[in-house]
C-alpha positions as CSV (number, residue, x, y, z in Angstrom):
1,M,13.9,-3.2,-9.2
2,G,12.1,-6.4,-7.9
3,W,9.3,-6.7,-5.4
4,K,10.5,-6.2,-1.8
5,K,8.7,-7.1,1.3
6,K,8.1,-4.0,3.6
7,Q,7.2,-3.5,7.2
8,F,4.1,-1.5,8.0
9,A,2.4,-0.6,11.3
10,V,-1.2,0.5,11.1
11,I,-2.5,2.3,14.2
12,G,-6.3,2.5,14.2
13,L,-8.4,-0.3,12.7
14,G,-11.6,1.4,11.6
15,R,-12.9,0.9,8.1
16,F,-10.1,2.8,6.5
17,G,-7.2,1.5,8.7
18,G,-8.6,-2.0,8.6
19,S,-8.9,-1.9,4.8
20,V,-5.2,-0.7,4.5
21,C,-4.1,-3.4,6.9
22,K,-5.9,-6.2,5.1
23,E,-4.6,-5.2,1.7
24,L,-1.0,-4.8,2.7
25,H,-1.1,-8.2,4.4
26,Q,-2.6,-9.8,1.2
27,M,0.2,-8.2,-0.8
28,G,2.7,-10.1,1.4
29,H,4.0,-7.4,3.6
30,D,4.7,-7.6,7.3
31,V,1.9,-5.7,9.2
32,L,1.6,-4.7,12.8
33,A,-2.0,-3.9,13.6
34,I,-2.7,-1.7,16.6
35,D,-6.0,-0.5,18.1
36,L,-7.4,0.5,21.6
37,D,-10.5,-1.6,20.9
38,E,-9.8,-5.3,21.6
39,K,-12.7,-6.4,19.3
40,K,-11.1,-4.6,16.4
41,V,-7.7,-6.2,17.2
42,A,-9.4,-9.6,17.2
43,E,-11.2,-8.8,13.9
44,Y,-8.0,-8.0,12.0
45,A,-5.6,-10.4,13.7
46,E,-5.8,-12.8,10.7
47,F,-4.7,-10.0,8.4
48,A,-1.6,-9.0,10.3
49,S,1.8,-10.5,11.3
50,H,1.1,-9.2,14.8
51,A,-2.0,-7.5,16.3
52,L,-1.9,-5.6,19.6
53,Q,-4.4,-3.9,21.8
54,L,-2.9,-0.8,23.4
55,D,-3.2,2.9,24.0
56,S,-1.2,4.6,21.2
57,T,-0.9,7.8,23.3
58,S,1.4,6.0,25.7
59,E,5.0,6.3,24.6
60,R,5.9,3.3,26.8
61,A,3.2,1.1,25.2
62,L,4.2,2.1,21.7
63,K,7.9,1.4,22.4
64,S,7.0,-2.0,23.9
65,S,5.0,-2.9,20.7
66,G,8.2,-2.9,18.6
67,V,6.8,-0.1,16.4
68,T,10.4,1.4,16.1
69,N,11.3,-1.7,14.0
70,F,8.8,-0.6,11.3
71,E,9.9,1.9,8.6
72,H,6.4,2.8,7.6
73,V,3.7,3.7,10.2
74,I,0.2,4.7,9.2
75,V,-1.9,6.5,11.8
76,A,-5.5,5.8,10.7
77,I,-7.2,6.8,14.0
78,G,-10.8,7.8,13.4
79,E,-12.6,10.8,14.7
80,D,-10.5,11.4,17.8
81,I,-8.2,14.1,16.5
82,Q,-6.4,14.6,19.8
83,T,-5.4,10.9,20.0
84,S,-4.2,11.1,16.4
85,I,-2.0,14.1,17.0
86,L,-0.6,12.8,20.3
87,T,0.2,9.4,18.7
88,T,1.9,11.2,15.8
89,L,4.0,13.3,18.1
90,I,5.2,10.2,19.9
91,L,6.1,8.5,16.6
92,K,8.1,11.5,15.6
93,D,9.9,11.5,18.9
94,L,10.7,7.8,18.3
95,E,12.2,8.9,14.9
96,I,10.0,6.6,12.7
97,P,11.3,7.2,9.1
98,K,8.0,7.4,7.3
99,I,4.8,8.5,9.0
100,Y,1.4,8.7,7.1
101,V,-1.5,10.2,9.0
102,K,-5.2,10.3,8.0
103,A,-6.6,13.7,8.5
104,Q,-10.3,14.2,9.4
105,N,-10.5,17.8,8.2
106,R,-8.6,20.9,7.2
107,Y,-7.9,21.8,10.8
108,H,-6.5,18.4,11.5
109,Q,-4.4,18.6,8.3
110,K,-3.0,22.0,9.3
111,V,-2.0,20.8,12.7
112,L,-0.3,17.7,11.3
113,M,1.7,19.9,8.8
114,K,2.7,22.2,11.7
115,I,4.3,19.3,13.5
116,G,6.2,18.2,10.5
117,V,4.1,15.4,9.0
118,E,4.8,15.3,5.3
119,Q,2.4,12.5,4.3
120,V,-1.1,13.6,5.2
121,L,-3.8,11.3,3.9
122,Q,-7.4,12.6,3.2
123,P,-9.0,9.6,1.5
124,E,-12.6,8.4,1.3
125,I,-12.9,5.1,3.1
126,E,-13.2,3.1,-0.2
127,M,-9.8,4.5,-1.2
128,G,-8.0,2.5,1.5
129,K,-7.0,-0.4,-0.9
130,K,-5.7,2.0,-3.5
131,I,-3.5,3.8,-1.0
132,A,-2.2,0.4,0.3
133,E,-1.2,-0.5,-3.3
134,T,0.7,2.7,-3.8
135,L,2.5,2.3,-0.5
136,G,3.2,-1.4,-0.9
137,S,4.5,-1.4,-4.4
138,Q,7.3,0.4,-6.1
139,K,5.8,-0.3,-9.6
140,I,2.1,0.4,-9.5
141,V,1.5,3.7,-11.2
142,D,-2.3,3.8,-11.1
143,S,-5.2,1.4,-10.6
144,I,-8.9,1.4,-11.4
145,N,-11.2,-1.1,-9.7
146,L,-13.7,-2.7,-12.0
147,S,-15.3,-4.8,-9.3
148,A,-14.4,-6.3,-5.9
149,D,-12.1,-8.7,-7.6
150,Y,-10.9,-7.2,-10.9
151,S,-8.9,-4.1,-11.8
152,I,-7.1,-2.4,-14.6
153,T,-3.6,-1.4,-13.3
154,E,-0.6,0.5,-14.7
155,L,2.7,-1.1,-13.8
156,L,6.2,0.2,-14.4
157,A,8.5,-2.3,-16.3
158,T,11.8,-3.0,-14.6
159,P,15.2,-4.0,-16.0
160,K,14.2,-7.6,-15.2
161,V,12.0,-7.7,-18.3
162,N,14.2,-5.6,-20.6
163,D,14.3,-6.7,-24.2
164,K,12.0,-9.7,-23.5
165,S,8.9,-10.3,-25.6
166,L,5.4,-10.8,-24.2
167,N,5.5,-14.3,-25.6
168,E,8.8,-15.0,-23.9
169,L,7.5,-13.7,-20.6
170,N,4.4,-15.9,-20.9
171,I,2.4,-13.3,-18.9
172,R,-1.2,-14.4,-19.6
173,P,-0.8,-18.2,-19.1
174,K,1.6,-17.8,-16.2
175,F,-0.1,-15.0,-14.2
176,G,-3.6,-14.8,-15.6
177,V,-3.0,-11.1,-16.5
178,T,-3.8,-9.5,-19.9
179,V,-1.5,-6.7,-21.2
180,L,-3.9,-4.2,-22.8
181,A,-1.3,-1.6,-23.8
182,I,2.3,-0.6,-23.5
183,K,3.4,3.0,-23.2
184,R,6.9,4.0,-24.0
185,G,7.5,7.7,-23.7
186,E,4.9,9.4,-25.8
187,Q,4.2,6.3,-27.9
188,L,1.2,4.1,-26.9
189,N,1.0,0.5,-28.2
190,I,-2.7,-0.6,-28.0
191,S,-3.3,-4.4,-28.1
192,P,0.4,-5.4,-28.3
193,M,1.4,-8.5,-30.2
194,P,3.1,-11.5,-28.6
195,A,6.3,-10.7,-30.3
196,D,6.4,-7.1,-29.0
197,T,9.3,-6.5,-26.5
198,L,9.4,-4.6,-23.3
199,Q,11.9,-2.0,-22.2
200,A,12.7,-0.9,-18.6
201,G,10.6,2.2,-17.9
202,D,7.7,1.1,-20.1
203,I,4.3,1.5,-18.5
204,L,2.1,-1.6,-18.9
205,T,-1.7,-1.4,-18.7
206,V,-2.9,-4.8,-17.5
207,L,-6.3,-6.4,-16.7
208,G,-6.8,-9.2,-14.2
209,T,-7.9,-10.1,-10.8
210,K,-6.2,-8.1,-8.0
211,K,-4.6,-11.2,-6.7
212,S,-3.1,-12.1,-10.2
213,I,-1.9,-8.5,-10.7
214,H,-0.2,-8.4,-7.3
215,R,1.5,-11.7,-8.1
216,F,2.7,-10.4,-11.5
217,D,3.9,-7.3,-9.7
218,R,5.9,-9.3,-7.2
219,V,7.2,-12.1,-9.4
220,G,6.9,-11.1,-13.0
221,L,8.4,-7.7,-13.0
C-alpha cells in the first residue's frame, strides 16, 4: 500500500479551508481551491493546482469548475451556513463520491446529517493540518505537533517494508526521520535497534520535520 496522489477540491478558503488546502498541496496532492472572494483565491493560488473565484451555490459554476473530476470535496465555508448547505446539496446532486463539510454548530451539523452528509467536520482552526494529513495519507494513524516544523507521528508499516531491518531501510540517514518505537499487536519496542525488523501492520512512532515525515510516508513506506 504505497503513497498515492489524490484529488481534492477545497471550497472556502478561510483560515481552516486555507490551512487544509496548503497542507494537502505540500503533501503532493492535486488541489482545486475555490472561494467567492477573489483576494482569498489569489492568496492560496500558489498552494493549489487550480484556484478559481466562483459562487459555489451556482450549479452551473460548480460544474464548469471541473469539481466532478475530484473524488474528495471539502466544504470549508465559514459562517454562512446557508451557503454551506446549498453548496453541499449541489455536490450531492453532482454525485461527488466523498464530501466533507465543516459544521459551525450543532444545528448546522444536524442539517448536514439530515441531507446525508456522512463526514461532518467540527475542528478548531488549528486542527486543519491534522485533518489534511488524515485525509491525504492512508498510513498516518496519529500525529502530535511539537512545533511549527516538527512532529511525532504514528505510521502504519506496509508490505513494502516487510521483513526489512531499520538498518537495511536506512531510515534516519535517508529521510531524516528517527524511529522512536515499533508497536506490533500488544508488544511495544521502545528505542528499537538497527537490526530490528519490521512487519506489515506494525505501527511506527517517528520523530522528524513534517516535510521529512511526509517524504518517508510517500517514499519509504
